C-alpha positions as CSV (number, residue, x, y, z in Angstrom):
1,M,72.2,-4.2,-91.8
2,I,72.0,-6.4,-89.4
3,E,73.1,-9.7,-89.9
4,P,71.1,-12.8,-89.5
5,H,71.0,-13.9,-85.8
6,A,73.4,-11.0,-84.9
7,P,72.1,-9.3,-81.7
8,A,69.6,-6.5,-82.5
9,P,70.7,-2.9,-81.4
10,P,69.6,-0.9,-78.3
11,G,65.9,0.2,-78.8
12,S,64.9,-2.3,-81.2
13,P,61.7,-4.0,-80.0
14,P,61.6,-7.8,-79.0
15,S,60.7,-10.4,-81.2
16,W,58.2,-13.2,-80.2
17,G,60.5,-15.3,-82.6
18,G,63.4,-15.7,-80.7
19,P,66.9,-14.6,-81.8
20,C,65.9,-13.1,-85.3
21,G,65.5,-9.2,-85.6
22,P,63.3,-7.7,-87.8
23,E,65.2,-7.7,-90.9
24,A,66.2,-11.3,-90.4
25,P,65.3,-13.9,-92.9
26,A,62.5,-15.9,-92.1
27,R,63.0,-19.5,-91.4
28,L,60.3,-21.0,-93.9
29,P,59.4,-24.6,-94.5
30,V,59.5,-24.2,-97.7
31,R,61.6,-22.6,-100.8
32,P,61.6,-18.7,-100.6
33,A,59.8,-18.5,-104.0
34,V,56.8,-20.8,-102.5
35,G,56.8,-18.5,-99.6
36,R,56.4,-15.3,-101.6
37,F,53.5,-17.1,-103.5
38,L,51.7,-18.0,-100.1
39,V,52.2,-14.3,-98.7
40,L,50.9,-13.0,-101.8
41,A,47.9,-15.2,-101.6
42,G,47.0,-14.3,-98.5
43,V,47.5,-10.8,-99.2
44,F,44.9,-11.4,-101.9
45,V,42.2,-13.1,-99.6
46,C,42.6,-10.8,-97.0
47,A,41.9,-7.9,-99.2
48,A,38.8,-9.5,-100.5
49,C,37.7,-10.0,-96.9
50,G,38.4,-6.4,-95.8
51,L,36.4,-4.9,-99.1
52,V,33.6,-7.3,-98.1
53,Y,33.5,-5.7,-95.0
54,E,33.3,-2.3,-96.3
55,L,30.6,-3.1,-98.3
56,E,28.7,-4.9,-95.7
57,L,28.7,-1.5,-93.8
58,V,27.7,0.6,-96.3
59,A,24.8,-1.9,-97.5
60,L,23.3,-2.5,-94.1
61,A,23.6,1.2,-92.9
62,S,21.9,2.1,-96.1
63,Y,19.2,-0.2,-95.2
64,L,18.9,0.4,-91.6
65,I,19.3,4.5,-91.8
66,G,18.5,5.3,-95.2
67,D,20.3,7.8,-97.3
68,S,22.7,5.6,-99.2
69,V,25.1,8.6,-100.3
70,T,25.6,9.7,-96.8
71,Q,26.2,6.1,-95.4
72,A,28.6,5.1,-97.9
73,S,30.3,8.5,-97.7
74,V,30.8,8.2,-94.0
75,V,32.0,4.7,-94.0
76,L,34.5,4.9,-96.8
77,S,35.7,8.4,-95.0
78,V,36.0,7.4,-91.9
79,M,37.4,3.9,-93.1
80,V,40.2,5.2,-95.1
81,F,41.2,7.9,-92.4
82,A,41.2,4.9,-89.8
83,M,43.5,3.1,-92.3
84,G,46.0,5.9,-92.0
85,L,46.0,5.5,-88.3
86,G,46.4,1.7,-88.5
87,S,49.6,1.9,-90.8
88,L,51.3,4.4,-88.4
89,A,50.3,2.4,-85.5
90,A,51.6,-0.9,-87.1
91,K,55.3,0.5,-87.4
92,R,55.9,-0.3,-83.8
93,L,54.8,-4.0,-84.6
94,R,57.5,-4.5,-87.4
95,G,59.8,-6.3,-85.1
96,L,56.9,-8.6,-84.3
97,A,55.6,-8.9,-87.9
98,A,54.6,-12.4,-88.0
99,A,52.9,-12.5,-84.6
100,G,51.6,-9.1,-85.0
101,F,49.8,-10.3,-88.4
102,G,48.3,-13.0,-86.8
103,A,46.8,-11.0,-83.8
104,L,45.6,-8.4,-86.3
105,E,44.0,-10.8,-88.6
106,A,41.9,-12.4,-85.6
107,A,40.9,-9.3,-84.4
108,L,39.7,-8.1,-88.1
109,A,38.0,-11.4,-88.5
110,L,36.2,-11.3,-85.3
111,V,35.4,-7.4,-85.6
112,G,34.4,-7.7,-89.4
113,G,32.6,-10.8,-89.3
114,S,30.3,-9.8,-86.6
115,S,29.8,-6.1,-87.5
116,A,26.4,-6.8,-89.4
117,M,24.8,-8.7,-86.9
118,L,25.6,-6.2,-83.9
119,L,24.5,-3.6,-86.0
120,Y,21.7,-5.0,-86.9
121,A,20.8,-5.8,-82.9
122,V,21.4,-2.2,-82.0
123,F,19.2,-1.0,-84.6
124,A,16.4,-3.5,-84.0
125,W,16.4,-3.4,-80.1
126,T,17.4,0.1,-79.5
127,G,16.7,1.8,-82.8
128,G,13.1,3.0,-81.3
129,W,14.0,4.5,-78.2
130,G,14.7,8.2,-77.1
131,G,17.6,10.0,-76.3
132,L,21.3,8.5,-77.2
133,W,20.3,5.3,-78.1
134,A,18.0,6.7,-81.0
135,D,21.4,7.2,-82.7
136,G,22.7,4.0,-81.8
137,P,23.0,2.4,-85.5
138,R,25.0,5.7,-86.5
139,I,27.2,5.8,-83.2
140,L,27.7,2.0,-84.0
141,L,28.6,2.3,-87.8
142,V,31.1,5.1,-87.2
143,A,32.6,2.6,-84.2
144,F,32.9,-0.5,-86.7
145,S,34.1,2.0,-89.8
146,L,37.3,3.3,-87.3
147,A,37.9,-0.3,-86.1
148,I,38.3,-1.9,-89.1
149,G,40.0,0.5,-90.7
150,V,42.7,0.6,-88.3
151,L,43.0,-3.2,-88.7
152,I,43.4,-3.1,-92.3
153,G,45.4,-0.3,-92.6
154,A,47.8,-1.8,-90.2
155,E,48.1,-5.3,-92.2
156,V,50.3,-3.3,-95.2
157,P,53.3,-2.8,-93.4
158,L,53.2,-5.8,-91.4
159,L,52.9,-7.8,-94.9
160,M,55.3,-5.6,-96.2
161,E,57.8,-6.8,-93.9
162,L,56.9,-10.5,-94.0
163,I,57.4,-10.6,-97.7
164,Q,60.7,-8.8,-97.6
165,R,61.7,-11.5,-94.7
166,V,60.6,-14.4,-97.2
167,R,63.1,-12.7,-100.0
168,R,64.7,-9.5,-100.0
169,Q,63.8,-7.2,-103.0
170,D,64.1,-3.6,-104.0
171,P,61.1,-1.9,-102.3
172,G,59.9,-0.5,-105.0
173,G,59.3,-4.0,-106.7
174,A,57.8,-5.3,-103.2
175,V,55.5,-2.4,-103.2
176,A,54.2,-3.4,-106.6
177,D,53.9,-6.9,-105.8
178,L,52.0,-6.5,-102.5
179,F,49.3,-3.6,-104.1
180,A,48.9,-6.1,-107.1
181,A,47.7,-8.6,-104.8
182,D,45.6,-6.6,-102.6
183,Y,44.1,-4.7,-105.5
184,V,43.2,-7.7,-107.3
185,G,41.6,-9.3,-103.9
186,A,39.8,-6.2,-103.8
187,L,38.1,-6.7,-107.0
188,V,37.3,-10.1,-106.2
189,G,35.7,-9.3,-102.8
190,G,33.6,-6.3,-104.2
191,L,32.2,-8.3,-106.9
192,A,31.5,-11.4,-104.8
193,F,29.3,-9.2,-102.4
194,P,26.6,-8.2,-104.7
195,F,26.5,-11.5,-106.6
196,V,27.1,-14.1,-104.5
197,L,27.4,-13.4,-100.6
198,L,24.3,-11.0,-100.5
199,P,21.9,-13.1,-102.9
200,F,22.9,-16.4,-101.8
201,L,23.4,-15.8,-98.1
202,G,22.2,-12.8,-97.1
203,Q,24.0,-9.8,-95.2
204,L,24.2,-11.6,-91.6
205,T,25.7,-14.8,-92.8
206,G,27.9,-13.3,-95.6
207,A,30.0,-11.2,-93.2
208,L,30.2,-14.3,-90.8
209,L,31.5,-16.4,-93.6
210,T,33.8,-13.8,-94.2
211,G,35.4,-13.3,-91.0
212,T,35.5,-17.1,-91.0
213,V,37.8,-17.0,-94.2
214,N,39.8,-14.0,-93.0
215,A,40.5,-16.1,-89.7
216,V,41.3,-19.2,-91.2
217,V,43.8,-17.6,-94.0
218,G,45.6,-15.2,-91.4
219,A,46.5,-18.4,-89.1
220,A,47.5,-20.5,-91.7
221,L,49.8,-18.3,-93.1
222,V,51.3,-17.3,-90.1
223,L,51.0,-20.5,-88.1
224,G,52.2,-22.5,-91.0
225,L,54.5,-20.5,-93.3
226,F,56.4,-18.3,-89.9
227,R,56.0,-20.8,-87.2
228,R,59.5,-21.3,-86.8
229,D,59.7,-17.7,-86.0
230,L,57.3,-17.7,-83.4
231,T,57.8,-18.9,-79.8
232,R,56.2,-21.9,-78.5
233,R,54.3,-19.3,-76.3
234,A,53.1,-17.4,-79.4
235,R,52.2,-20.1,-81.3
236,W,49.5,-21.4,-78.7
237,L,48.3,-17.7,-77.9
238,L,47.7,-17.4,-81.4
239,L,45.8,-20.7,-82.0
240,T,43.8,-20.1,-79.0
241,A,42.7,-16.7,-80.0
242,N,42.1,-18.2,-83.6
243,A,40.1,-21.3,-82.0
244,V,37.9,-18.7,-80.1
245,V,37.4,-16.4,-82.8
246,L,36.1,-19.3,-85.0
247,A,34.2,-20.7,-82.5
248,L,32.4,-17.6,-81.8
249,L,31.7,-16.8,-85.9
250,A,30.5,-20.4,-86.1
251,T,28.0,-20.3,-83.3
252,A,26.6,-16.8,-84.8
253,T,26.3,-18.7,-88.1
254,V,24.3,-21.4,-86.5
255,L,22.2,-18.9,-84.5
256,A,21.7,-16.1,-87.8
257,D,18.2,-17.5,-88.7
258,D,16.9,-17.4,-85.2
259,F,18.3,-14.0,-84.6
260,E,17.1,-12.9,-87.7
261,R,13.5,-13.9,-86.7
262,A,13.8,-12.5,-83.4
263,A,15.3,-9.1,-84.7
264,R,12.3,-8.5,-87.1
265,H,10.0,-9.3,-84.7
266,A,11.7,-6.5,-82.4
267,V,11.3,-4.2,-85.6
268,Y,8.1,-5.0,-86.8
269,G,6.5,-6.7,-83.7
270,Q,5.0,-10.3,-83.3
271,D,2.6,-10.4,-86.3
272,V,5.0,-10.5,-89.1
273,R,3.3,-13.0,-91.8
274,V,5.5,-12.7,-94.5
275,A,9.4,-11.8,-94.5
276,V,10.9,-12.4,-98.2
277,R,14.2,-10.9,-99.8
278,T,13.5,-10.1,-103.3
279,D,16.3,-9.4,-105.9
280,V,15.6,-5.4,-105.2
281,Q,14.6,-5.1,-101.2
282,E,13.1,-6.9,-98.3
283,V,9.0,-7.2,-98.3
284,V,7.7,-7.9,-94.9
285,L,3.9,-8.2,-94.5
286,T,2.4,-7.6,-90.9
287,G,-1.1,-8.2,-89.5
288,D,-4.2,-9.5,-91.6
289,T,-4.6,-12.1,-89.1
290,D,-7.0,-11.8,-86.0
291,G,-8.6,-8.6,-87.1
292,R,-5.3,-6.4,-87.7
293,P,-4.9,-4.5,-90.6
294,L,-2.1,-5.2,-93.0
295,D,1.0,-3.5,-93.0
296,L,3.5,-3.7,-95.9
297,F,7.3,-2.7,-95.0
298,L,9.7,-2.3,-97.9
299,D,13.5,-2.3,-96.7
300,G,12.0,-1.9,-93.4
301,R,10.2,1.2,-93.9
302,L,6.4,1.3,-93.6
303,R,4.8,1.8,-97.6
304,V,1.1,0.7,-97.0
305,R,-1.0,0.7,-93.7
306,G,-4.1,-1.2,-94.2
307,S,-5.9,0.8,-91.8
308,D,-5.3,4.1,-93.7
309,E,-4.0,3.2,-97.3
310,R,-7.2,4.4,-98.9
311,R,-6.5,8.2,-97.5
312,Y,-3.1,7.7,-99.3
313,H,-4.0,6.1,-102.6
314,E,-7.2,7.9,-103.1
315,A,-5.5,11.1,-102.7
316,L,-2.6,10.3,-105.2
317,V,-4.9,8.7,-108.0
318,H,-8.5,10.6,-108.2
319,P,-7.4,14.1,-109.0
320,A,-5.3,13.2,-111.5
321,M,-7.9,10.8,-113.5
322,S,-10.0,13.9,-113.7
323,G,-10.0,14.3,-117.3
324,P,-9.0,11.6,-119.9
325,H,-7.7,8.6,-118.5
326,T,-8.1,5.8,-121.0
327,R,-4.1,5.0,-120.8
328,V,-2.3,5.2,-117.5
329,L,1.3,4.7,-116.5
330,I,1.6,3.9,-112.9
331,L,5.5,4.2,-111.6
332,G,6.2,2.0,-108.7
333,G,3.2,0.9,-107.4
334,G,4.2,-2.9,-107.2
335,D,1.5,-3.7,-104.0
336,G,-1.6,-3.0,-106.9
337,L,-3.2,-0.3,-104.7
338,A,-2.8,2.8,-106.9
339,A,-3.8,0.6,-109.9
340,R,-6.8,-0.6,-107.8
341,E,-7.9,3.1,-107.7
342,V,-7.1,3.6,-111.2
343,L,-9.3,0.5,-112.3
344,R,-12.4,1.9,-110.3
345,H,-12.7,4.8,-113.3
346,P,-14.6,4.1,-116.3
347,G,-12.9,4.7,-119.7
348,T,-9.8,3.4,-118.6
349,D,-8.5,1.0,-121.2
350,R,-5.1,0.3,-120.3
351,V,-2.9,0.3,-117.1
352,D,1.2,0.1,-117.5
353,L,2.4,-0.4,-114.1
354,L,6.5,0.2,-114.1
355,E,7.8,-1.5,-111.1
356,A,11.6,-2.1,-110.3
357,D,10.9,-5.3,-108.1
358,P,9.0,-7.4,-109.9
359,G,9.2,-9.8,-106.7
360,L,6.6,-7.2,-105.0
361,A,4.2,-7.5,-107.9
362,R,4.0,-11.4,-107.6
363,L,3.5,-11.2,-103.6
364,A,0.8,-8.7,-104.5
365,R,-0.7,-10.8,-106.9
366,H,-0.5,-14.2,-104.8
367,D,-0.6,-13.2,-101.3
368,P,-4.2,-14.0,-100.2
369,G,-4.3,-10.7,-97.7
370,L,-2.4,-8.3,-100.0
371,S,-4.2,-9.2,-103.1
372,A,-7.6,-8.8,-101.3
373,L,-6.5,-5.4,-100.4
374,N,-5.8,-4.4,-104.0
375,E,-8.9,-6.2,-105.0
376,H,-7.2,-8.4,-107.1
377,A,-6.0,-5.6,-109.3
378,F,-3.4,-8.0,-111.1
379,G,-5.9,-10.2,-112.4
380,D,-7.2,-7.5,-114.4
381,A,-6.7,-7.8,-118.4
382,R,-6.2,-4.2,-118.4
383,V,-3.2,-4.1,-116.4
384,H,0.4,-4.8,-118.0
385,L,3.4,-5.4,-115.7
386,L,6.5,-4.1,-116.7
387,T,10.0,-4.1,-115.4
388,G,13.3,-2.8,-115.9
389,D,14.9,0.9,-115.5
390,A,12.4,3.5,-115.6
391,F,15.0,5.9,-117.7
392,H,15.6,3.4,-120.0
393,R,11.8,2.1,-120.3
394,L,10.4,6.2,-120.9
395,R,13.2,6.9,-123.8
396,S,12.0,4.0,-125.8
397,T,8.2,4.8,-124.9
398,P,6.4,6.8,-128.1
399,S,5.5,10.8,-127.2
400,A,2.0,11.1,-126.2
401,T,1.8,7.6,-125.0
402,Y,-0.4,8.2,-121.6
403,D,-3.1,10.4,-120.4
404,V,-2.2,9.8,-116.8
405,V,0.8,9.3,-115.3
406,I,0.9,8.4,-111.4
407,S,4.3,8.7,-109.5
408,D,4.1,6.0,-106.4
409,L,7.3,6.4,-105.1
410,P,8.8,6.8,-101.6
411,D,9.4,10.6,-101.2
412,P,13.0,11.3,-102.3
413,G,14.7,11.8,-99.1
414,L,14.7,8.6,-98.1
415,T,15.0,6.4,-101.3
416,A,17.8,5.0,-103.8
417,S,15.2,6.4,-106.5
418,T,16.3,9.8,-106.1
419,K,16.9,10.2,-109.9
420,L,13.4,9.7,-110.5
421,Y,12.9,12.9,-109.1
422,S,15.1,14.8,-111.1
423,Q,14.5,17.3,-113.9
424,E,15.8,15.0,-116.3
425,F,13.3,12.6,-115.7
426,Y,10.2,14.6,-115.4
427,G,11.4,16.0,-118.9
428,L,11.0,12.3,-119.9
429,L,7.4,11.8,-118.2
430,R,6.5,15.4,-120.0
431,R,7.2,13.9,-123.4
432,V,5.2,10.7,-123.0
433,L,2.3,12.7,-121.5
434,A,-0.7,13.6,-123.8
435,P,-1.1,17.4,-124.7
436,D,-3.6,17.6,-121.9
437,G,-1.8,14.8,-119.7
438,R,-1.8,15.1,-116.2
439,L,1.0,13.8,-113.7
440,A,0.4,12.8,-110.0
441,V,3.3,12.8,-107.7
442,H,3.9,11.5,-104.1
443,A,6.5,14.0,-102.8
444,G,6.8,13.6,-99.1
445,P,5.3,14.7,-96.0
446,V,4.6,18.8,-96.6
447,P,5.3,20.0,-92.5
448,A,8.2,17.6,-91.9
449,R,10.4,18.1,-95.1
450,P,9.4,20.9,-97.0
451,R,12.4,22.0,-98.4
452,A,12.6,18.4,-100.4
453,F,8.6,18.6,-101.0
454,W,9.1,22.1,-102.8
455,T,12.1,21.4,-104.5
456,V,10.0,18.6,-106.3
457,D,7.7,21.4,-107.2
458,A,10.5,23.6,-108.7
459,T,12.0,20.6,-110.2
460,L,8.6,19.8,-112.0
461,R,8.2,23.6,-113.1
462,A,11.6,23.5,-114.5
463,A,10.7,20.4,-116.7
464,G,7.7,22.4,-118.1
465,L,5.3,20.9,-115.7
466,P,3.9,23.3,-113.3
467,A,2.2,21.9,-110.3
468,T,-0.4,22.4,-107.8
469,A,0.2,20.9,-104.3
470,Y,-2.0,19.3,-101.8
471,R,-2.0,17.1,-98.6
472,V,-3.9,14.8,-97.0
473,A,-3.6,14.0,-93.3
474,A,-3.4,10.4,-92.3
475,R,-6.2,9.4,-89.7
476,H,-3.5,7.5,-87.4
477,P,-0.3,9.7,-86.4
478,G,2.5,8.5,-87.8
479,S,1.2,6.2,-90.3
480,A,2.9,7.9,-93.2
481,P,4.2,5.5,-95.9
482,G,8.0,5.8,-96.5
483,T,8.7,7.8,-93.6
484,G,10.3,5.3,-91.1
485,R,10.0,2.2,-89.5
486,A,7.4,0.8,-87.0
487,A,9.2,2.2,-83.7
488,A,10.0,5.3,-85.8
489,D,6.7,5.8,-87.2
490,L,5.2,6.8,-83.5
491,R,7.0,10.1,-84.4
492,A,6.7,10.4,-88.1
493,P,4.2,13.0,-89.3
494,G,0.7,11.7,-90.1
495,S,0.3,13.3,-93.6
496,W,1.2,13.2,-97.2
497,G,2.1,15.6,-100.0
498,F,1.2,15.5,-103.5
499,L,1.8,17.5,-106.5
500,L,-0.5,17.4,-109.7
501,A,1.2,18.7,-112.8
502,A,0.3,19.2,-116.4
503,R,1.6,21.9,-119.3
504,T,-0.7,24.0,-117.4
505,A,-1.2,23.9,-113.4
506,P,-4.3,22.0,-112.9
507,A,-6.6,22.4,-110.1
508,P,-7.0,19.5,-108.1
509,R,-10.7,18.0,-108.7
510,L,-12.7,14.9,-108.5
511,D,-14.2,13.4,-111.6
512,P,-18.1,13.7,-111.3
513,A,-18.4,10.5,-113.2
514,A,-16.4,8.6,-111.4
515,P,-17.3,6.4,-108.2
516,R,-17.3,8.3,-105.2
517,P,-14.0,7.8,-103.0
518,H,-14.3,6.6,-99.7
519,T,-12.2,9.2,-98.1
520,L,-12.0,12.2,-100.2
521,T,-14.5,14.9,-101.0
522,P,-14.2,18.0,-103.1
523,D,-14.5,20.3,-100.3
524,A,-11.8,18.7,-98.4
525,L,-9.3,18.4,-101.4
526,A,-9.8,22.4,-101.9
527,R,-8.7,23.0,-98.2
528,D,-5.8,20.5,-98.5
529,A,-4.6,22.2,-101.6
530,R,-4.7,25.8,-99.7
531,A,-3.2,23.9,-96.4
532,A,-0.2,23.2,-98.8
533,A,0.1,26.4,-100.8
534,R,0.7,28.2,-97.5
535,T,3.9,26.1,-96.7
536,R,5.5,27.2,-100.0
537,I,9.1,27.9,-100.3
538,A,9.9,30.2,-103.0
539,G,13.4,30.5,-104.8
540,L,14.4,26.5,-104.7
541,P,16.6,25.5,-107.8
542,P,15.4,22.1,-109.3
543,S,17.2,19.1,-108.7
544,T,19.2,17.4,-111.6
545,L,20.9,14.0,-112.2
546,P,24.5,15.9,-111.7
547,H,23.3,18.2,-108.7
548,P,20.5,16.1,-106.6
549,R,18.8,18.7,-104.1
550,Y,17.1,16.4,-101.6
């Protein structure tokens, strides 16, 4: 072992702290016990910040790109791999542990804190372009995962060196202390993100604040506790770097609201009328002024296009209402448009609307444009809004409660509600349906995603609900709800696919006693059924909770 202040052997890395070698004890301004506590407190905070960066990337990528399972897998696997690279790279910095850790935290604060804003900017201003830019958000997601992973991975060897220089102890005990603080910090960061940062600050400001905390703690630890081990030049460089990082993060925080408005206009156009973040999702309304039709976006995906929504909702609702329809359950449909079509049918006594986002239903009730579009469906005494988990609600629902169930959900390939397209869920729906009841399911565009569509059909059949398929073309190309954002919708398929299921496969038809639909005719419905049947893919397995296949 090298004695304190002894010359380092040939080949040893130089130290910014003057004569102290990599194993020399640090010259602390406090007692070793206090110094050790401060290092572990720094580990705790840095670990919390690191996990927040991970969760920010996963959440924002799921929102911007879709398919939360894939995005989480990409972020976490790339980041863990990069942490290994960072740990290996940090071996060369052990002789510069204090200065290296300070520089590392400044870089991590800047990269992690700005990651959400930059990822959103690339999506907003390049997401609709062709070529390489169409994959810009995915490329940047991987780049940020790599960079943040390398920086987080490099923390551990440097912190291990610092804690050993505060007070020598056996390696096993040092590792145990270090990882205990790291894991507890990760717990706090993991809980703070969904319960504090996301609901109160949002994704952009939450990431910027996390970066600020990261920079302050890293600089305070190095410049306060280990300042005597740094040369004057090293102290000034670290101080300047952290001042620049904090200035950039503070500027971005001040401009975050203006940036978000500009990015929202880049995504949705200039006629954004309402943009709110509910407890579940972001809800944006555009149009409904100067003669422009109202469009509804949920988490950035077009769900209602006012100029074409009747074709979708009439095709979803009217075939299922041909038969007994005294009691109706609507899954989703918080915009009230499916309820509007159900209420047009005489003999409907009760409509239960099971919506996961009560904030959307409140907007549909009170917003003048949206409530006019749904013809004030939520003001009808027959409509009862239910909230909560659909699985839990249906488990407590008595058998044979409903004559009709309408599943007005995004198609399974693009939503976190994939479990509501599972065999287990359809089994619950079969139980709550009356013996002659019917279930209508929006299953996504048939031409664009035929495998996902016919997997829904196979899943219904496995649950004892054989179905008949039909599809309806949109009037405007790219207006299918749930298929993407405004810019991407120009390339989206202009059709919707539906499945009408019952204990015996029903033929889609219209109720002659009901008011005539605006866009749907019996002949067109029969042609749509034949067109959908020609796309059938046979032999697909059903999708289940433990084995989702969408």
